[in-house]
Structures are given as C-alpha cells and as structure tokens.
C-alpha positions as CSV (number, residue, x, y, z in Angstrom):
1,M,113.2,112.7,92.8
2,I,113.0,110.8,95.1
3,I,116.4,112.1,97.5
4,P,114.3,115.3,97.6
5,F,111.4,113.7,99.0
6,L,113.6,111.8,101.2
7,K,115.3,114.5,102.7
8,T,111.9,115.9,103.5
9,R,109.6,114.0,104.4
10,R,107.9,114.2,107.4
11,S,104.8,112.7,109.6
12,S,102.4,114.6,109.5
13,K,100.2,115.4,112.4
14,I,97.6,112.7,113.6
15,T,95.1,115.4,114.2
16,S,95.3,116.7,110.4
17,L,94.8,112.9,108.8
18,T,91.7,113.1,107.1
19,S,89.4,111.4,103.5
20,P,89.3,110.6,101.9
21,G,92.2,107.7,101.8
22,P,93.4,105.6,99.8
23,N,91.7,104.2,97.3
24,A,91.8,100.3,96.8
25,E,93.8,99.2,94.6
26,Q,96.2,102.0,95.8
27,L,95.7,99.7,99.6
28,Q,96.5,97.1,97.2
29,D,99.5,98.7,96.4
30,L,100.3,99.5,100.0
31,L,100.5,96.1,101.7
32,T,102.5,95.5,98.1
33,I,105.2,98.7,99.0
34,G,105.3,97.4,102.4
35,A,105.9,93.6,102.0
36,R,109.0,94.9,99.3
37,V,111.5,95.8,103.0
38,P,114.8,93.3,103.7
39,D,113.7,90.4,104.8
40,H,117.1,87.6,105.6
41,G,115.8,84.3,105.4
42,K,112.7,85.0,103.3
43,Y,110.9,85.0,106.4
44,H,108.0,87.8,106.4
45,P,108.7,88.1,109.8
46,W,105.2,90.0,109.9
47,Y,101.7,90.6,108.3
48,F,99.1,93.6,107.8
49,I,96.1,94.5,110.1
50,V,94.0,96.5,108.1
51,F,91.4,99.3,110.1
52,E,89.3,100.6,107.1
53,G,85.6,102.0,107.1
54,N,83.1,100.6,109.7
55,A,85.7,98.2,111.0
56,R,88.1,100.4,112.7
57,R,84.4,101.0,115.1
58,E,84.5,97.8,115.5
59,A,88.1,98.1,116.8
60,G,88.0,100.6,118.9
61,D,84.9,98.5,121.1
62,L,88.1,95.7,121.8
63,L,90.0,99.3,122.6
64,R,87.9,99.9,125.7
65,Q,87.9,96.8,126.5
66,A,91.2,96.5,127.0
67,Y,91.2,100.0,128.0
68,A,88.9,99.6,131.2
69,A,90.4,95.9,132.0
70,E,93.8,97.2,132.2
71,N,92.5,101.3,133.8
72,P,89.1,99.6,135.9
73,D,89.3,103.5,137.1
74,A,89.2,104.8,133.8
75,A,85.5,107.8,133.7
76,P,84.0,106.9,130.3
77,A,84.9,109.9,128.8
78,K,88.1,108.4,129.5
79,L,87.4,105.5,127.6
80,D,85.2,107.1,124.5
81,L,87.8,108.9,123.5
82,E,90.1,105.4,123.8
83,A,87.7,103.3,121.4
84,E,88.3,106.3,118.5
85,N,91.6,106.7,118.1
86,F,90.7,104.5,115.2
87,L,88.5,107.1,114.0
88,R,91.0,109.6,113.3
89,A,92.4,108.3,109.7
90,P,90.0,106.8,107.3
91,L,92.7,104.4,107.4
92,V,94.5,102.6,109.9
93,I,97.7,99.5,109.1
94,A,98.6,98.0,111.7
95,V,101.8,96.3,110.8
96,V,102.6,93.1,113.9
97,S,106.2,91.8,114.2
98,R,106.3,87.8,114.3
99,I,109.3,85.8,114.8
100,R,110.0,82.7,113.1
101,E,111.8,80.4,114.1
102,G,115.5,79.5,111.8
103,K,118.5,80.6,111.8
104,T,118.2,84.7,111.2
105,P,118.0,86.3,115.1
106,E,114.8,87.6,115.9
107,W,116.7,91.1,116.2
108,E,117.0,91.3,112.3
109,Q,113.3,90.0,112.2
110,I,112.4,92.5,114.3
111,L,114.1,95.6,112.6
112,S,112.5,93.5,108.6
113,A,108.6,94.8,110.8
114,G,110.2,98.3,111.7
115,A,111.4,98.6,107.7
116,T,107.8,97.5,107.0
117,C,106.6,100.3,108.5
118,Y,108.3,103.3,107.0
119,N,108.1,101.4,103.6
120,I,103.9,101.4,104.2
121,C,104.8,105.5,104.9
122,L,107.0,106.1,102.3
123,A,104.6,105.1,100.1
124,A,101.6,106.8,101.8
125,N,103.4,110.0,101.6
126,A,104.1,109.6,97.4
127,M,100.9,108.8,96.6
128,G,99.7,112.4,98.1
129,F,98.9,111.4,101.2
130,G,99.7,111.7,105.1
131,S,100.6,109.3,107.4
132,N,101.9,108.2,110.7
133,W,103.3,105.6,112.7
134,L,102.5,105.3,115.7
135,T,101.9,102.9,118.9
136,Q,101.0,103.9,122.0
137,W,99.1,102.1,124.8
138,Y,97.2,99.1,122.6
139,S,100.4,98.2,120.9
140,Y,102.2,97.1,124.3
141,S,98.1,96.1,125.8
142,P,98.5,91.7,126.4
143,T,94.3,92.4,127.1
144,F,94.1,94.4,123.2
145,R,96.6,91.3,122.0
146,Q,94.0,88.5,123.3
147,L,91.6,90.5,122.0
148,M,92.7,91.2,118.7
149,G,93.5,87.5,118.1
150,L,97.0,87.3,117.9
151,E,99.1,84.8,118.6
152,T,101.6,84.9,121.6
153,Q,105.2,85.9,119.5
154,D,103.0,89.2,118.4
155,R,103.4,92.4,118.9
156,F,102.7,95.5,116.6
157,A,105.9,96.4,116.0
158,G,102.8,99.9,114.5
159,F,100.2,101.9,114.0
160,I,100.1,103.7,110.3
161,Y,97.5,105.8,110.0
162,I,97.4,107.8,107.3
163,G,94.7,109.8,104.7
164,T,94.7,113.8,103.2
165,A,96.8,116.1,105.1
166,T,94.5,119.4,106.0
167,T,97.7,120.7,106.6
168,P,100.8,120.8,106.1
169,N,103.2,119.6,107.8
170,E,106.2,121.2,109.3
171,D,109.3,121.1,109.7
172,R,112.0,119.6,112.9
173,E,114.9,120.1,114.3
174,R,117.1,117.7,112.8
175,P,120.5,115.9,114.0
176,D,123.0,117.3,114.1
177,L,125.5,115.1,112.0
178,S,128.4,116.5,113.6
179,R,127.1,114.2,116.5
180,I,126.1,110.7,115.2
181,V,128.1,110.4,112.8
182,T,131.8,109.4,112.8
183,R,134.7,107.9,111.0
184,W,136.2,104.6,111.8
185,T,140.3,103.8,111.8
186,K,142.4,101.6,114.2
187,K,143.2,104.6,116.3
188,S,139.8,106.2,116.5
189,P,137.3,105.3,118.5
190,A,133.8,104.9,118.4
191,L,131.5,108.0,118.5
192,N,130.3,108.2,122.1
193,T,126.7,109.5,122.0
194,G,125.5,108.1,125.5
195,G,124.1,111.3,127.6
196,G,123.5,113.8,123.4
197,K,126.0,116.5,124.4
C-alpha cells in the first residue's frame, strides 16, 4: 500500500549506501518516474546527469579542481576527500534546474525540479534501494558548474545518491501538525510559525 510506504519513508544515511545499485532497466525507470512530475506549461525545466561506474571518479577530479580553486589553502587530504564525494554510492543522479522562457513563473519551474528530486528518491525506495537527496557545496559552486559545462541559467537542484542500504533507516522527530496546520476562516488569521516557538 502506498500510504504506509509514504508515512514511513526515510532518507538513508549516505555512509550506509553500497553496491549493488540499480541496474540499467531500473535506472531507466527512475529517470522516467523522475520526469513524471507537475510541470506547468510542459516546460520540463530540469534535466539529469547520471554518474555511475568510473564516471564517478572522473567527476571527482572536477570536484577536486573546483574545491582547490575556491579554497586555495585546502590541504591535500581535504582535496582527496572532496574528490571521493560521488564514490559514496554506486549511483548518483544530478537534477539540474533550468529555467525556460515562457509564461510559467520561475518559482513554479524551480518547484518542479524539487518534485523531480523527490520522485526519484521515492522510486528508488519503492525498488528497495536507499536514497539520499543532497546539495552540499558543489551544488552552489560556480567553478564546478562551469567545469561540468552547465549553462548560466542552470542550477543543481540536488544530487540523489542511490544504493543498497546496509543499515536500517532510523526515524526522526517530525513536525507536530498542531504547530504547522491552520484551518482558514475570515475571522482566523494565517498560522504564524516564525521563530518555531
């Protein structure tokens, strides 16, 4: 049943993801499901970059270059660590947000890219894999975006790490609905959650 699945969904710890990852058919399904999200105007304001096999290490060379360029005092050990980022799971899918010209507002296009990230996570979990949607410094690095060949309007919405989880996902505290839900009426103002207390 999909409702119990959604009620217990949890991101896997990145340190728990190992081989095997999705096979070619499963990857095709993940990308197909990732593209099946709300997309006002049918703009598909996102695209995917797949890192698997040795490509993860080759992309790591670009991570090293970008980090070194933006952190000239970084120690060699730190550069080695950053170069291994995409080796933490057998499959990494980058979702790139690309704003298209047209009537659909930019914000809606960005939200669509976020929905794509989540759909991929859900699909991976439904297949029995663990997943983790990360951004980290390289999502915001202009140097890495340039080295990857992204265009100026492109932004990384996130990197989806997918593999076989070696440890069970521990649940965490979720928001108390009484603090985040209000039933609107003319006489009742919107819920103010600023400050969280």
